[in-house]
C-alpha positions in Angstrom: 63.0 150.8 224.6 63.3 149.9 228.4 59.1 150.8 228.7 58.7 148.0 226.2 61.2 145.7 227.8 59.1 146.2 231.2 56.1 145.9 229.5 57.2 142.7 228.0 58.3 141.2 230.9 54.9 142.0 232.6 53.0 140.7 229.7 54.9 137.6 230.7 53.6 137.6 234.1 50.1 138.0 233.4 48.9 134.7 234.3 45.6 133.1 235.5 45.2 132.7 239.1 44.6 129.1 239.9 42.0 128.3 242.8 43.5 129.3 245.7 46.8 127.6 244.5 48.2 130.7 243.5 49.0 132.2 240.3 51.9 130.6 237.5 54.6 132.6 235.9 56.3 131.3 233.0 59.6 133.0 232.3 62.1 130.1 232.7 61.9 126.7 231.0 59.4 125.9 234.2 56.1 127.5 235.1 56.2 128.5 238.7 53.4 128.8 240.9 53.3 131.4 243.5 51.1 132.4 246.6 48.1 134.3 245.0 48.3 137.2 247.8 52.0 138.6 246.8 51.6 142.2 245.6 53.4 143.0 242.0 55.9 145.9 241.3 57.7 147.1 238.3 59.8 150.3 238.7 59.7 151.9 235.2 62.5 154.3 236.3 65.1 152.1 237.7 68.5 151.5 236.2 68.0 147.5 236.5 65.1 146.1 234.8 63.1 143.7 237.4 59.7 142.5 238.3 59.3 142.5 242.4 56.6 140.2 243.9 56.1 141.2 247.7 55.0 138.1 250.0 54.0 137.7 253.6 55.3 134.9 255.4 53.0 132.8 258.3 54.2 135.7 261.1 53.6 138.3 258.8 57.1 139.0 257.6 57.8 140.1 254.3 59.8 138.6 251.9 60.5 138.9 248.1 60.5 137.4 244.6 62.4 139.5 242.4 62.6 138.8 238.3 65.6 140.2 236.9 67.7 139.6 233.5 70.9 137.8 234.3 73.3 140.6 234.3 74.4 141.3 237.7 77.3 140.2 239.0 76.2 139.5 242.7 79.8 139.2 243.8 80.3 142.8 243.1 78.1 143.5 246.2 80.5 144.9 249.2 78.1 143.2 251.8 78.6 139.9 250.3 80.0 137.1 253.1 79.5 134.3 250.8 78.3 132.7 247.9 77.7 129.2 247.4 77.2 128.0 243.4 75.6 124.9 242.6 74.1 123.5 239.4 70.3 122.0 239.4 69.3 120.7 236.1 69.4 123.7 233.6 69.6 126.2 236.6 72.5 127.7 238.6 71.4 128.2 242.0 73.7 130.8 244.2 73.1 130.9 248.1 74.3 134.1 249.4 75.2 135.3 252.6 75.6 138.7 253.6 75.4 141.3 256.5 72.6 143.7 257.0 74.6 147.0 256.5 72.2 148.5 259.8 72.6 146.0 262.4 75.5 143.8 261.1 73.4 140.3 261.1 74.0 137.7 258.4 70.9 136.9 256.2 70.5 134.7 253.4 69.0 134.8 249.6 68.9 132.2 246.9 68.9 133.2 243.4 67.7 130.6 240.6 69.3 131.4 237.7 69.2 130.2 233.7 71.8 132.1 230.8 69.1 134.9 230.4 67.3 135.6 233.9 67.3 135.0 237.8 64.8 134.9 240.6 65.7 135.9 243.7 64.4 135.0 246.8 65.0 137.2 249.6 63.6 138.1 253.0 62.0 136.5 255.7 61.2 133.5 253.6 60.2 130.0 255.0 62.1 127.1 253.5 59.1 125.6 252.7 59.1 128.4 250.4 62.5 127.9 249.1 61.6 124.0 248.8 58.3 124.7 246.6 60.4 126.8 244.3 62.8 123.9 243.5 60.5 121.4 243.3 58.9 122.9 240.0 62.1 123.5 238.4 61.9 120.5 236.0 63.9 122.1 233.4 
């Protein structure tokens, strides 16, 4: 059953490339366009179902778009320092600050969630990436 669900999720991500603008993902009420050079990964053996897009910013550092079912309590993570919750149209947005367990530095991520699914934007993303996603949310 799990393999079927992941396959269906991957099929929902099967999208067309737009000339140098990126690829379109339709999993939310809105269509989201992502950079075309991101790499897609799905782990069929993982406990939690998710699809991960690995991208690079302008200084070649990685950031990630992680699509997952909205069934994880992010506040249960012991390294969480702060969670800011806000509403934006039909979405709940969580701005999460946590501490890197290796070096103690604080880092931020943002999650765009509907009742069914979440998009987590994590890693060394630039503010323009966050602004691009937010500007595409119409639902």
